[in-house]
A tleap script that builds the chain and sets N, CA, C and O, in Angstrom:
source leaprc.protein.ff14SB
mol = sequence {
  NMET PRO ASP ASP ILE GLU GLU ASP GLN ALA
  GLN TRP THR ARG VAL LYS ARG HIE PHE ARG
  LYS CYS ALA ASP LYS ILE ILE LYS ASP ALA
  MET TYR ASN ALA ARG ILE ALA ALA VAL ASN
  TYR TYR TYR LYS LYS ILE LYS GLY GLN LYS
  MET SER LYS ALA LEU GLY ALA ASN GLU ILE
  TYR LEU THR GLU GLU GLN TYR LEU GLU SER
  VAL VAL ASP TRP LEU SER LYS ASP MET GLU
  ALA TRP ARG TRP LEU ALA LYS ARG TRP ALA
  SER PRO GLU TRP ILE ALA GLU SER ASN LYS
  HIE ARG ALA ASN ARG GLY THR GLU GLY PRO
  GLY HIE ARG TYR GLY ALA ASP GLY HIE LEU
  GLY THR ALA ARG ARG MET VAL SER CILE
}
set mol.1.N position { 1.591 32.668 -28.151 }
set mol.1.CA position { 0.731 32.418 -27.017 }
set mol.1.C position { 0.080 31.027 -27.081 }
set mol.1.O position { 0.052 30.347 -26.056 }
set mol.2.N position { -0.442 30.571 -28.220 }
set mol.2.CA position { -1.050 29.241 -28.272 }
set mol.2.C position { -0.088 28.139 -27.853 }
set mol.2.O position { -0.508 27.152 -27.249 }
set mol.3.N position { 1.200 28.291 -28.165 }
set mol.3.CA position { 2.179 27.279 -27.752 }
set mol.3.C position { 2.243 27.176 -26.233 }
set mol.3.O position { 2.361 26.083 -25.678 }
set mol.4.N position { 2.164 28.334 -25.566 }
set mol.4.CA position { 2.190 28.336 -24.101 }
set mol.4.C position { 0.997 27.578 -23.530 }
set mol.4.O position { 1.131 26.833 -22.559 }
set mol.5.N position { -0.161 27.772 -24.134 }
set mol.5.CA position { -1.368 27.102 -23.664 }
set mol.5.C position { -1.245 25.595 -23.863 }
set mol.5.O position { -1.587 24.816 -22.973 }
set mol.6.N position { -0.759 25.190 -25.027 }
set mol.6.CA position { -0.578 23.764 -25.292 }
set mol.6.C position { 0.460 23.164 -24.351 }
set mol.6.O position { 0.291 22.051 -23.854 }
set mol.7.N position { 1.530 23.909 -24.112 }
set mol.7.CA position { 2.567 23.430 -23.203 }
set mol.7.C position { 2.016 23.319 -21.783 }
set mol.7.O position { 2.303 22.355 -21.073 }
set mol.8.N position { 1.223 24.309 -21.375 }
set mol.8.CA position { 0.593 24.254 -20.051 }
set mol.8.C position { -0.343 23.051 -19.936 }
set mol.8.O position { -0.360 22.374 -18.908 }
set mol.9.N position { -1.110 22.788 -20.975 }
set mol.9.CA position { -2.023 21.644 -20.977 }
set mol.9.C position { -1.248 20.335 -20.875 }
set mol.9.O position { -1.635 19.437 -20.128 }
set mol.10.N position { -0.161 20.229 -21.624 }
set mol.10.CA position { 0.656 19.015 -21.581 }
set mol.10.C position { 1.259 18.834 -20.188 }
set mol.10.O position { 1.289 17.725 -19.653 }
set mol.11.N position { 1.737 19.933 -19.610 }
set mol.11.CA position { 2.305 19.854 -18.262 }
set mol.11.C position { 1.216 19.473 -17.251 }
set mol.11.O position { 1.438 18.649 -16.364 }
set mol.12.N position { 0.040 20.087 -17.400 }
set mol.12.CA position { -1.076 19.786 -16.492 }
set mol.12.C position { -1.451 18.306 -16.586 }
set mol.12.O position { -1.752 17.687 -15.565 }
set mol.13.N position { -1.439 17.736 -17.773 }
set mol.13.CA position { -1.729 16.311 -17.965 }
set mol.13.C position { -0.687 15.463 -17.252 }
set mol.13.O position { -1.034 14.476 -16.602 }
set mol.14.N position { 0.592 15.835 -17.364 }
set mol.14.CA position { 1.654 15.096 -16.662 }
set mol.14.C position { 1.487 15.199 -15.146 }
set mol.14.O position { 1.663 14.216 -14.426 }
set mol.15.N position { 1.148 16.393 -14.672 }
set mol.15.CA position { 0.961 16.598 -13.229 }
set mol.15.C position { -0.183 15.730 -12.716 }
set mol.15.O position { -0.049 15.079 -11.680 }
set mol.16.N position { -1.301 15.714 -13.430 }
set mol.16.CA position { -2.447 14.894 -13.003 }
set mol.16.C position { -2.113 13.411 -13.002 }
set mol.16.O position { -2.509 12.687 -12.089 }
set mol.17.N position { -1.383 12.950 -14.023 }
set mol.17.CA position { -0.983 11.544 -14.106 }
set mol.17.C position { -0.101 11.176 -12.908 }
set mol.17.O position { -0.282 10.134 -12.278 }
set mol.18.N position { 0.846 12.052 -12.616 }
set mol.18.CA position { 1.736 11.814 -11.475 }
set mol.18.C position { 0.947 11.822 -10.159 }
set mol.18.O position { 1.168 10.978 -9.290 }
set mol.19.N position { 0.036 12.773 -10.024 }
set mol.19.CA position { -0.774 12.866 -8.813 }
set mol.19.C position { -1.598 11.598 -8.610 }
set mol.19.O position { -1.660 11.070 -7.500 }
set mol.20.N position { -2.231 11.104 -9.678 }
set mol.20.CA position { -3.025 9.874 -9.580 }
set mol.20.C position { -2.168 8.696 -9.142 }
set mol.20.O position { -2.578 7.898 -8.299 }
set mol.21.N position { -0.982 8.593 -9.715 }
set mol.21.CA position { -0.070 7.500 -9.351 }
set mol.21.C position { 0.289 7.575 -7.864 }
set mol.21.O position { 0.281 6.563 -7.163 }
set mol.22.N position { 0.600 8.773 -7.398 }
set mol.22.CA position { 0.942 8.951 -5.977 }
set mol.22.C position { -0.269 8.679 -5.082 }
set mol.22.O position { -0.142 8.046 -4.034 }
set mol.23.N position { -1.429 9.155 -5.493 }
set mol.23.CA position { -2.644 8.936 -4.699 }
set mol.23.C position { -2.978 7.452 -4.599 }
set mol.23.O position { -3.387 6.980 -3.538 }
set mol.24.N position { -2.808 6.714 -5.691 }
set mol.24.CA position { -3.049 5.268 -5.660 }
set mol.24.C position { -2.133 4.586 -4.655 }
set mol.24.O position { -2.567 3.701 -3.918 }
set mol.25.N position { -0.870 4.992 -4.621 }
set mol.25.CA position { 0.090 4.411 -3.675 }
set mol.25.C position { -0.299 4.747 -2.239 }
set mol.25.O position { -0.209 3.892 -1.359 }
set mol.26.N position { -0.727 5.971 -1.996 }
set mol.26.CA position { -1.129 6.381 -0.644 }
set mol.26.C position { -2.325 5.567 -0.180 }
set mol.26.O position { -2.365 5.126 0.969 }
set mol.27.N position { -3.301 5.361 -1.058 }
set mol.27.CA position { -4.487 4.578 -0.701 }
set mol.27.C position { -4.104 3.126 -0.425 }
set mol.27.O position { -4.576 2.529 0.543 }
set mol.28.N position { -3.251 2.561 -1.274 }
set mol.28.CA position { -2.798 1.183 -1.073 }
set mol.28.C position { -2.089 1.044 0.275 }
set mol.28.O position { -2.341 0.095 1.019 }
set mol.29.N position { -1.202 1.991 0.588 }
set mol.29.CA position { -0.490 1.957 1.865 }
set mol.29.C position { -1.449 2.127 3.048 }
set mol.29.O position { -1.278 1.485 4.085 }
set mol.30.N position { -2.452 2.987 2.892 }
set mol.30.CA position { -3.425 3.199 3.964 }
set mol.30.C position { -4.211 1.921 4.244 }
set mol.30.O position { -4.474 1.598 5.402 }
set mol.31.N position { -4.587 1.195 3.200 }
set mol.31.CA position { -5.320 -0.063 3.384 }
set mol.31.C position { -4.423 -1.112 4.061 }
set mol.31.O position { -4.874 -1.845 4.941 }
set mol.32.N position { -3.179 -1.175 3.651 }
set mol.32.CA position { -2.213 -2.101 4.269 }
set mol.32.C position { -2.086 -1.790 5.768 }
set mol.32.O position { -2.150 -2.686 6.609 }
set mol.33.N position { -1.906 -0.512 6.077 }
set mol.33.CA position { -1.751 -0.107 7.478 }
set mol.33.C position { -3.036 -0.287 8.272 }
set mol.33.O position { -2.978 -0.574 9.468 }
set mol.34.N position { -4.186 -0.128 7.643 }
set mol.34.CA position { -5.467 -0.308 8.333 }
set mol.34.C position { -5.646 -1.763 8.764 }
set mol.34.O position { -6.118 -2.025 9.870 }
set mol.35.N position { -5.277 -2.705 7.906 }
set mol.35.CA position { -5.405 -4.119 8.274 }
set mol.35.C position { -4.486 -4.455 9.446 }
set mol.35.O position { -4.887 -5.166 10.367 }
set mol.36.N position { -3.266 -3.949 9.415 }
set mol.36.CA position { -2.336 -4.194 10.519 }
set mol.36.C position { -2.847 -3.540 11.797 }
set mol.36.O position { -2.726 -4.119 12.877 }
set mol.37.N position { -3.414 -2.349 11.690 }
set mol.37.CA position { -3.982 -1.671 12.860 }
set mol.37.C position { -5.135 -2.485 13.443 }
set mol.37.O position { -5.290 -2.556 14.662 }
set mol.38.N position { -5.941 -3.098 12.581 }
set mol.38.CA position { -7.046 -3.939 13.051 }
set mol.38.C position { -6.516 -5.164 13.800 }
set mol.38.O position { -7.049 -5.534 14.846 }
set mol.39.N position { -5.475 -5.784 13.269 }
set mol.39.CA position { -4.863 -6.943 13.934 }
set mol.39.C position { -4.287 -6.510 15.277 }
set mol.39.O position { -4.488 -7.191 16.282 }
set mol.40.N position { -3.568 -5.378 15.308 }
set mol.40.CA position { -3.007 -4.877 16.563 }
set mol.40.C position { -4.101 -4.635 17.598 }
set mol.40.O position { -3.974 -5.036 18.755 }
set mol.41.N position { -5.177 -3.974 17.170 }
set mol.41.CA position { -6.289 -3.679 18.079 }
set mol.41.C position { -6.871 -4.975 18.625 }
set mol.41.O position { -7.072 -5.107 19.832 }
set mol.42.N position { -7.139 -5.917 17.757 }
set mol.42.CA position { -7.759 -7.172 18.185 }
set mol.42.C position { -6.891 -7.881 19.227 }
set mol.42.O position { -7.392 -8.327 20.259 }
set mol.43.N position { -5.606 -7.981 18.955 }
set mol.43.CA position { -4.727 -8.676 19.895 }
set mol.43.C position { -4.575 -7.917 21.205 }
set mol.43.O position { -4.562 -8.532 22.271 }
set mol.44.N position { -4.461 -6.594 21.148 }
set mol.44.CA position { -4.262 -5.801 22.366 }
set mol.44.C position { -5.535 -5.688 23.191 }
set mol.44.O position { -5.520 -5.939 24.396 }
set mol.45.N position { -6.636 -5.314 22.549 }
set mol.45.CA position { -7.878 -5.015 23.288 }
set mol.45.C position { -8.752 -6.232 23.534 }
set mol.45.O position { -9.378 -6.321 24.591 }
set mol.46.N position { -8.819 -7.157 22.615 }
set mol.46.CA position { -9.708 -8.311 22.749 }
set mol.46.C position { -8.984 -9.485 23.418 }
set mol.46.O position { -9.517 -10.102 24.340 }
set mol.47.N position { -7.772 -9.790 22.950 }
set mol.47.CA position { -7.032 -10.933 23.488 }
set mol.47.C position { -6.107 -10.559 24.643 }
set mol.47.O position { -5.640 -11.433 25.373 }
set mol.48.N position { -5.842 -9.265 24.811 }
set mol.48.CA position { -4.971 -8.820 25.892 }
set mol.48.C position { -3.511 -9.193 25.700 }
set mol.48.O position { -2.787 -9.394 26.675 }
set mol.49.N position { -3.070 -9.287 24.442 }
set mol.49.CA position { -1.687 -9.650 24.132 }
set mol.49.C position { -0.992 -8.492 23.421 }
set mol.49.O position { -1.621 -7.711 22.707 }
set mol.50.N position { 0.313 -8.402 23.632 }
set mol.50.CA position { 1.089 -7.413 22.902 }
set mol.50.C position { 1.098 -7.785 21.425 }
set mol.50.O position { 1.191 -8.957 21.061 }
set mol.51.N position { 0.998 -6.763 20.589 }
set mol.51.CA position { 1.061 -7.024 19.150 }
set mol.51.C position { 1.522 -5.759 18.448 }
set mol.51.O position { 1.151 -4.649 18.832 }
set mol.52.N position { 2.327 -5.935 17.425 }
set mol.52.CA position { 2.786 -4.845 16.568 }
set mol.52.C position { 3.265 -5.461 15.263 }
set mol.52.O position { 3.340 -6.682 15.123 }
set mol.53.N position { 3.584 -4.604 14.326 }
set mol.53.CA position { 4.114 -5.109 13.064 }
set mol.53.C position { 5.433 -5.844 13.321 }
set mol.53.O position { 5.708 -6.870 12.700 }
set mol.54.N position { 6.248 -5.310 14.240 }
set mol.54.CA position { 7.526 -5.947 14.571 }
set mol.54.C position { 7.324 -7.338 15.165 }
set mol.54.O position { 8.190 -8.204 15.033 }
set mol.55.N position { 6.191 -7.552 15.814 }
set mol.55.CA position { 5.885 -8.867 16.400 }
set mol.55.C position { 5.140 -9.773 15.422 }
set mol.55.O position { 4.762 -10.889 15.779 }
set mol.56.N position { 4.925 -9.303 14.194 }
set mol.56.CA position { 4.328 -10.146 13.169 }
set mol.56.C position { 2.876 -9.880 12.843 }
set mol.56.O position { 2.217 -10.736 12.253 }
set mol.57.N position { 2.351 -8.711 13.210 }
set mol.57.CA position { 0.942 -8.403 12.920 }
set mol.57.C position { 0.640 -8.461 11.433 }
set mol.57.O position { -0.475 -8.800 11.038 }
set mol.58.N position { 1.619 -8.133 10.610 }
set mol.58.CA position { 1.385 -8.142 9.156 }
set mol.58.C position { 1.277 -9.559 8.602 }
set mol.58.O position { 0.860 -9.741 7.458 }
set mol.59.N position { 1.642 -10.553 9.387 }
set mol.59.CA position { 1.552 -11.947 8.938 }
set mol.59.C position { 0.354 -12.673 9.539 }
set mol.59.O position { 0.168 -13.867 9.301 }
set mol.60.N position { -0.456 -11.964 10.312 }
set mol.60.CA position { -1.629 -12.556 10.962 }
set mol.60.C position { -2.878 -12.145 10.188 }
set mol.60.O position { -3.054 -10.976 9.844 }
set mol.61.N position { -3.732 -13.113 9.923 }
set mol.61.CA position { -5.004 -12.849 9.257 }
set mol.61.C position { -6.121 -13.244 10.210 }
set mol.61.O position { -6.178 -14.379 10.683 }
set mol.62.N position { -7.000 -12.304 10.483 }
set mol.62.CA position { -8.134 -12.558 11.366 }
set mol.62.C position { -9.309 -13.108 10.566 }
set mol.62.O position { -9.311 -13.082 9.335 }
set mol.63.N position { -10.306 -13.605 11.290 }
set mol.63.CA position { -11.556 -13.978 10.643 }
set mol.63.C position { -12.371 -12.704 10.410 }
set mol.63.O position { -12.066 -11.654 10.976 }
set mol.64.N position { -13.384 -12.800 9.596 }
set mol.64.CA position { -14.246 -11.640 9.342 }
set mol.64.C position { -14.808 -11.098 10.647 }
set mol.64.O position { -14.831 -9.885 10.858 }
set mol.65.N position { -15.260 -11.987 11.524 }
set mol.65.CA position { -15.838 -11.576 12.801 }
set mol.65.C position { -14.796 -10.870 13.675 }
set mol.65.O position { -15.107 -9.886 14.346 }
set mol.66.N position { -13.566 -11.376 13.662 }
set mol.66.CA position { -12.517 -10.751 14.466 }
set mol.66.C position { -12.172 -9.355 13.935 }
set mol.66.O position { -11.953 -8.431 14.717 }
set mol.67.N position { -12.126 -9.204 12.626 }
set mol.67.CA position { -11.895 -7.863 12.076 }
set mol.67.C position { -13.013 -6.923 12.517 }
set mol.67.O position { -12.752 -5.775 12.875 }
set mol.68.N position { -14.246 -7.398 12.494 }
set mol.68.CA position { -15.379 -6.551 12.865 }
set mol.68.C position { -15.361 -6.173 14.344 }
set mol.68.O position { -15.946 -5.159 14.726 }
set mol.69.N position { -14.697 -6.970 15.182 }
set mol.69.CA position { -14.537 -6.613 16.601 }
set mol.69.C position { -13.469 -5.545 16.782 }
set mol.69.O position { -13.428 -4.879 17.817 }
set mol.70.N position { -12.613 -5.378 15.796 }
set mol.70.CA position { -11.534 -4.395 15.864 }
set mol.70.C position { -12.053 -3.017 15.500 }
set mol.70.O position { -13.149 -2.870 14.959 }
set mol.71.N position { -11.246 -2.011 15.805 }
set mol.71.CA position { -11.607 -0.640 15.481 }
set mol.71.C position { -10.406 0.032 14.831 }
set mol.71.O position { -9.311 0.056 15.393 }
set mol.72.N position { -10.627 0.574 13.647 }
set mol.72.CA position { -9.652 1.449 12.997 }
set mol.72.C position { -10.401 2.765 12.853 }
set mol.72.O position { -11.224 2.928 11.952 }
set mol.73.N position { -10.109 3.698 13.748 }
set mol.73.CA position { -10.936 4.889 13.934 }
set mol.73.C position { -11.395 5.571 12.651 }
set mol.73.O position { -12.585 5.855 12.512 }
set mol.74.N position { -10.513 5.837 11.730 }
set mol.74.CA position { -10.894 6.574 10.528 }
set mol.74.C position { -11.678 5.737 9.536 }
set mol.74.O position { -12.369 6.283 8.676 }
set mol.75.N position { -11.581 4.410 9.643 }
set mol.75.CA position { -12.209 3.539 8.656 }
set mol.75.C position { -13.487 2.904 9.180 }
set mol.75.O position { -14.453 2.748 8.433 }
set mol.76.N position { -13.502 2.541 10.438 }
set mol.76.CA position { -14.671 1.828 10.965 }
set mol.76.C position { -15.865 2.751 11.220 }
set mol.76.O position { -16.909 2.291 11.682 }
set mol.77.N position { -15.724 4.030 10.930 }
set mol.77.CA position { -16.859 4.956 11.034 }
set mol.77.C position { -17.902 4.675 9.955 }
set mol.77.O position { -19.087 4.949 10.147 }
set mol.78.N position { -17.466 4.134 8.832 }
set mol.78.CA position { -18.371 3.744 7.754 }
set mol.78.C position { -18.537 2.228 7.841 }
set mol.78.O position { -17.735 1.481 7.282 }
set mol.79.N position { -19.576 1.775 8.540 }
set mol.79.CA position { -19.738 0.349 8.828 }
set mol.79.C position { -19.900 -0.496 7.568 }
set mol.79.O position { -19.457 -1.644 7.536 }
set mol.80.N position { -20.516 0.043 6.554 }
set mol.80.CA position { -20.665 -0.725 5.311 }
set mol.80.C position { -19.294 -1.008 4.696 }
set mol.80.O position { -19.008 -2.135 4.291 }
set mol.81.N position { -18.454 0.018 4.629 }
set mol.81.CA position { -17.102 -0.158 4.099 }
set mol.81.C position { -16.288 -1.080 4.998 }
set mol.81.O position { -15.529 -1.913 4.502 }
set mol.82.N position { -16.435 -0.943 6.313 }
set mol.82.CA position { -15.694 -1.774 7.264 }
set mol.82.C position { -16.084 -3.249 7.123 }
set mol.82.O position { -15.224 -4.129 7.148 }
set mol.83.N position { -17.381 -3.507 6.977 }
set mol.83.CA position { -17.833 -4.896 6.792 }
set mol.83.C position { -17.260 -5.490 5.495 }
set mol.83.O position { -16.829 -6.643 5.456 }
set mol.84.N position { -17.270 -4.669 4.443 }
set mol.84.CA position { -16.750 -5.129 3.154 }
set mol.84.C position { -15.272 -5.474 3.269 }
set mol.84.O position { -14.838 -6.517 2.779 }
set mol.85.N position { -14.496 -4.607 3.911 }
set mol.85.CA position { -13.064 -4.870 4.076 }
set mol.85.C position { -12.821 -6.093 4.947 }
set mol.85.O position { -11.948 -6.905 4.639 }
set mol.86.N position { -13.579 -6.238 6.031 }
set mol.86.CA position { -13.415 -7.400 6.916 }
set mol.86.C position { -13.657 -8.697 6.139 }
set mol.86.O position { -12.910 -9.666 6.276 }
set mol.87.N position { -14.699 -8.696 5.334 }
set mol.87.CA position { -15.001 -9.879 4.517 }
set mol.87.C position { -13.887 -10.141 3.504 }
set mol.87.O position { -13.464 -11.281 3.313 }
set mol.88.N position { -13.424 -9.084 2.864 }
set mol.88.CA position { -12.352 -9.217 1.863 }
set mol.88.C position { -11.065 -9.720 2.499 }
set mol.88.O position { -10.461 -10.667 1.994 }
set mol.89.N position { -10.630 -9.105 3.602 }
set mol.89.CA position { -9.371 -9.476 4.249 }
set mol.89.C position { -9.396 -10.903 4.803 }
set mol.89.O position { -8.350 -11.537 4.939 }
set mol.90.N position { -10.577 -11.398 5.117 }
set mol.90.CA position { -10.687 -12.750 5.682 }
set mol.90.C position { -10.887 -13.813 4.596 }
set mol.90.O position { -10.859 -15.008 4.892 }
set mol.91.N position { -11.085 -13.396 3.359 }
set mol.91.CA position { -11.357 -14.371 2.296 }
set mol.91.C position { -10.099 -15.173 1.957 }
set mol.91.O position { -8.995 -14.626 1.945 }
set mol.92.N position { -10.266 -16.458 1.685 }
set mol.92.CA position { -9.107 -17.292 1.320 }
set mol.92.C position { -8.378 -16.771 0.077 }
set mol.92.O position { -7.157 -16.896 -0.018 }
set mol.93.N position { -9.112 -16.191 -0.871 }
set mol.93.CA position { -8.496 -15.669 -2.083 }
set mol.93.C position { -7.570 -14.490 -1.764 }
set mol.93.O position { -6.447 -14.417 -2.265 }
set mol.94.N position { -8.057 -13.572 -0.925 }
set mol.94.CA position { -7.253 -12.402 -0.578 }
set mol.94.C position { -6.024 -12.815 0.235 }
set mol.94.O position { -4.932 -12.288 0.019 }
set mol.95.N position { -6.195 -13.741 1.152 }
set mol.95.CA position { -5.077 -14.214 1.974 }
set mol.95.C position { -4.024 -14.888 1.095 }
set mol.95.O position { -2.827 -14.670 1.284 }
set mol.96.N position { -4.459 -15.696 0.144 }
set mol.96.CA position { -3.522 -16.365 -0.763 }
set mol.96.C position { -2.747 -15.333 -1.588 }
set mol.96.O position { -1.535 -15.462 -1.763 }
set mol.97.N position { -3.438 -14.321 -2.091 }
set mol.97.CA position { -2.784 -13.264 -2.872 }
set mol.97.C position { -1.793 -12.485 -2.004 }
set mol.97.O position { -0.690 -12.163 -2.446 }
set mol.98.N position { -2.187 -12.193 -0.791 }
set mol.98.CA position { -1.310 -11.484 0.142 }
set mol.98.C position { -0.047 -12.286 0.436 }
set mol.98.O position { 1.057 -11.741 0.435 }
set mol.99.N position { -0.213 -13.574 0.685 }
set mol.99.CA position { 0.944 -14.435 0.952 }
set mol.99.C position { 1.857 -14.534 -0.268 }
set mol.99.O position { 3.079 -14.582 -0.132 }
set mol.100.N position { 1.257 -14.565 -1.462 }
set mol.100.CA position { 2.050 -14.606 -2.692 }
set mol.100.C position { 2.883 -13.332 -2.829 }
set mol.100.O position { 4.067 -13.394 -3.159 }
set mol.101.N position { 2.262 -12.175 -2.575 }
set mol.101.CA position { 2.990 -10.909 -2.659 }
set mol.101.C position { 4.099 -10.845 -1.611 }
set mol.101.O position { 5.191 -10.350 -1.889 }
set mol.102.N position { 3.821 -11.345 -0.411 }
set mol.102.CA position { 4.834 -11.344 0.652 }
set mol.102.C position { 6.028 -12.202 0.239 }
set mol.102.O position { 7.175 -11.815 0.461 }
set mol.103.N position { 5.766 -13.359 -0.358 }
set mol.103.CA position { 6.839 -14.259 -0.775 }
set mol.103.C position { 7.678 -13.634 -1.894 }
set mol.103.O position { 8.879 -13.889 -1.983 }
set mol.104.N position { 7.056 -12.822 -2.742 }
set mol.104.CA position { 7.763 -12.201 -3.862 }
set mol.104.C position { 8.565 -10.967 -3.465 }
set mol.104.O position { 9.472 -10.558 -4.190 }
set mol.105.N position { 8.236 -10.367 -2.311 }
set mol.105.CA position { 8.927 -9.153 -1.897 }
set mol.105.C position { 10.415 -9.409 -1.728 }
set mol.105.O position { 10.821 -10.362 -1.064 }
set mol.106.N position { 11.207 -8.564 -2.325 }
set mol.106.CA position { 12.650 -8.662 -2.176 }
set mol.106.C position { 13.313 -9.687 -3.070 }
set mol.106.O position { 14.503 -9.955 -2.911 }
set mol.107.N position { 12.579 -10.271 -4.009 }
set mol.107.CA position { 13.165 -11.292 -4.872 }
set mol.107.C position { 13.583 -10.740 -6.231 }
set mol.107.O position { 14.002 -11.499 -7.106 }
set mol.108.N position { 13.476 -9.446 -6.410 }
set mol.108.CA position { 13.757 -8.848 -7.714 }
set mol.108.C position { 15.159 -8.253 -7.789 }
set mol.108.O position { 15.367 -7.277 -8.510 }
set mol.109.N position { 16.092 -8.796 -7.091 }
set mol.109.CA position { 17.457 -8.298 -7.146 }
set mol.109.C position { 17.691 -7.166 -6.178 }
set mol.109.O position { 16.895 -6.948 -5.265 }
set mol.110.N position { 18.783 -6.440 -6.370 }
set mol.110.CA position { 19.176 -5.430 -5.396 }
set mol.110.C position { 18.331 -4.159 -5.434 }
set mol.110.O position { 18.454 -3.329 -4.533 }
set mol.111.N position { 17.495 -3.980 -6.422 }
set mol.111.CA position { 16.670 -2.782 -6.488 }
set mol.111.C position { 17.360 -1.647 -7.216 }
set mol.111.O position { 18.426 -1.831 -7.804 }
set mol.112.N position { 16.758 -0.486 -7.176 }
set mol.112.CA position { 17.224 0.692 -7.901 }
set mol.112.C position { 18.457 1.277 -7.205 }
set mol.112.O position { 18.398 1.643 -6.031 }
set mol.113.N position { 19.564 1.359 -7.933 }
set mol.113.CA position { 20.808 1.886 -7.352 }
set mol.113.C position { 21.462 2.906 -8.294 }
set mol.113.O position { 22.688 2.995 -8.353 }
set mol.114.N position { 20.665 3.659 -9.016 }
set mol.114.CA position { 21.213 4.561 -10.012 }
set mol.114.C position { 21.355 5.996 -9.520 }
set mol.114.O position { 21.840 6.848 -10.266 }
set mol.115.N position { 20.954 6.283 -8.313 }
set mol.115.CA position { 21.051 7.645 -7.802 }
set mol.115.C position { 20.052 8.561 -8.471 }
set mol.115.O position { 19.036 8.108 -8.997 }
set mol.116.N position { 20.343 9.852 -8.450 }
set mol.116.CA position { 19.410 10.851 -8.954 }
set mol.116.C position { 19.268 10.808 -10.476 }
set mol.116.O position { 18.262 11.272 -11.011 }
set mol.117.N position { 20.253 10.260 -11.175 }
set mol.117.CA position { 20.200 10.215 -12.642 }
set mol.117.C position { 19.155 9.253 -13.181 }
set mol.117.O position { 18.605 9.479 -14.259 }
set mol.118.N position { 18.881 8.208 -12.465 }
set mol.118.CA position { 17.950 7.209 -12.954 }
set mol.118.C position { 18.579 6.349 -14.036 }
set mol.118.O position { 19.788 6.395 -14.263 }
set mol.119.N position { 17.754 5.579 -14.687 }
set mol.119.CA position { 18.222 4.636 -15.708 }
set mol.119.C position { 18.831 5.344 -16.917 }
set mol.119.O position { 19.883 4.940 -17.412 }
set mol.120.N position { 18.169 6.399 -17.391 }
set mol.120.CA position { 18.654 7.088 -18.598 }
set mol.120.C position { 19.986 7.774 -18.357 }
set mol.120.O position { 20.878 7.704 -19.203 }
set mol.121.N position { 20.135 8.437 -17.218 }
set mol.121.CA position { 21.399 9.105 -16.915 }
set mol.121.C position { 22.539 8.113 -16.803 }
set mol.121.O position { 23.648 8.384 -17.261 }
set mol.122.N position { 22.279 6.985 -16.208 }
set mol.122.CA position { 23.299 5.946 -16.089 }
set mol.122.C position { 23.671 5.408 -17.474 }
set mol.122.O position { 24.849 5.206 -17.770 }
set mol.123.N position { 22.663 5.179 -18.315 }
set mol.123.CA position { 22.925 4.701 -19.663 }
set mol.123.C position { 23.752 5.713 -20.448 }
set mol.123.O position { 24.675 5.330 -21.167 }
set mol.124.N position { 23.433 7.006 -20.320 }
set mol.124.CA position { 24.198 8.046 -21.018 }
set mol.124.C position { 25.657 8.060 -20.566 }
set mol.124.O position { 26.566 8.173 -21.387 }
set mol.125.N position { 25.873 7.943 -19.258 }
set mol.125.CA position { 27.247 7.906 -18.735 }
set mol.125.C position { 27.995 6.695 -19.247 }
set mol.125.O position { 29.175 6.783 -19.585 }
set mol.126.N position { 27.309 5.558 -19.305 }
set mol.126.CA position { 27.956 4.340 -19.774 }
set mol.126.C position { 28.375 4.459 -21.247 }
set mol.126.O position { 29.436 3.969 -21.634 }
set mol.127.N position { 27.538 5.110 -22.061 }
set mol.127.CA position { 27.809 5.276 -23.486 }
set mol.127.C position { 28.950 6.265 -23.693 }
set mol.127.O position { 29.755 6.099 -24.609 }
set mol.128.N position { 29.025 7.294 -22.848 }
set mol.128.CA position { 30.038 8.336 -23.051 }
set mol.128.C position { 31.399 7.960 -22.485 }
set mol.128.O position { 32.365 8.687 -22.715 }
set mol.129.N position { 31.512 6.885 -21.774 }
set mol.129.CA position { 32.797 6.494 -21.180 }
set mol.129.C position { 33.721 5.917 -22.220 }
set mol.129.O position { 34.847 5.534 -21.901 }
savepdb mol mol.pdb
quit
């Protein structure tokens, strides 16, 4: 019985680690999408122009004031958090980092092409051939 408890604890630790990793990715994606939604709102509602990610919203950086004129319904309900994000997204440091990440996207080769086996399964097949 003690082995089962230890095994359950080890599995629970792995599950929590995986959950945290997934949650971090979801939050990162939500912040990315929130900034694009703010740009879309600003261009559509304030400037009266069509805007979407396909039209380049992800490459447009607003000023702090312009972000604050925008509305991202789920995020702008907390004005303190919204002001903080507007200031952060408009900062030269954040914009430079964002542009650096954009330039690096897709430069790491063809990406993962190992199928369901992953790296270890592919290595095992290569060794057994």
